[in-house]
C-alpha positions in Angstrom: 9.7 -18.8 -1.7 6.2 -17.6 -2.4 5.5 -14.0 -3.6 3.8 -11.8 -0.9 2.0 -8.6 -1.4 2.9 -5.2 -0.1 -0.4 -2.9 0.1 -2.4 -4.5 -2.9 -3.3 -7.9 -4.0 -3.0 -8.8 -7.5 -6.9 -8.8 -7.9 -7.0 -5.3 -6.0 -4.5 -4.1 -8.7 -6.7 -5.1 -11.4 -9.6 -3.7 -9.6 -8.2 -0.4 -9.1 -7.1 -0.4 -12.8 -10.8 -0.8 -13.7 -10.6 -4.3 -15.0 -13.4 -5.7 -13.0 -16.1 -2.7 -13.3 -16.6 0.4 -11.3 -18.4 -1.4 -8.3 -15.2 -3.5 -7.7 -12.8 -0.6 -8.3 -14.8 1.4 -5.5 -14.7 -1.6 -3.2 -11.0 -2.2 -3.5 -10.3 1.4 -3.1 -12.3 1.4 0.2 -10.3 -1.6 1.5 -7.0 -0.1 0.6 -7.9 3.2 2.1 -8.6 1.6 5.5 -5.3 -0.4 5.2 -3.5 3.0 4.7 -5.2 4.8 7.5 -5.2 1.8 9.9 -2.6 -0.7 9.4 0.0 1.2 7.6 -0.1 4.0 10.1 0.5 1.4 12.9 3.3 -0.1 11.1 4.9 3.2 10.6 4.8 3.9 14.4 6.2 0.5 15.3 9.1 1.0 12.7 9.8 4.6 14.0 10.1 3.4 17.3 11.9 0.0 16.9 13.5 0.1 13.6 14.1 3.7 12.0 16.5 2.2 9.2 13.5 0.4 7.9 11.2 3.2 8.1 13.8 5.2 6.1 13.8 2.6 3.5 10.0 2.6 3.3 10.1 6.4 3.0 12.5 6.3 0.1 10.2 4.1 -1.8 6.9 5.7 -0.9 8.1 9.3 -1.1 10.3 8.9 -4.0 10.2 11.9 -6.3 9.1 10.1 -9.6 7.7 11.8 -12.5 5.9 8.7 -13.6 4.0 8.4 -10.3 
């Protein structure tokens, strides 16, 4: 089974980490921000209405109280 991405592509992970220069980091940050504000927001709304258990799982991962985050 092919590996899929969640929020970031592997290249975007590298760009956010600064491995491809400041311009690429800025561009990746902008793309990711749009996904969070637009697509992820819509996904949360759908899960809230149609599959609250999956939304709870998502919240556990995203809202985890982790000192390393």
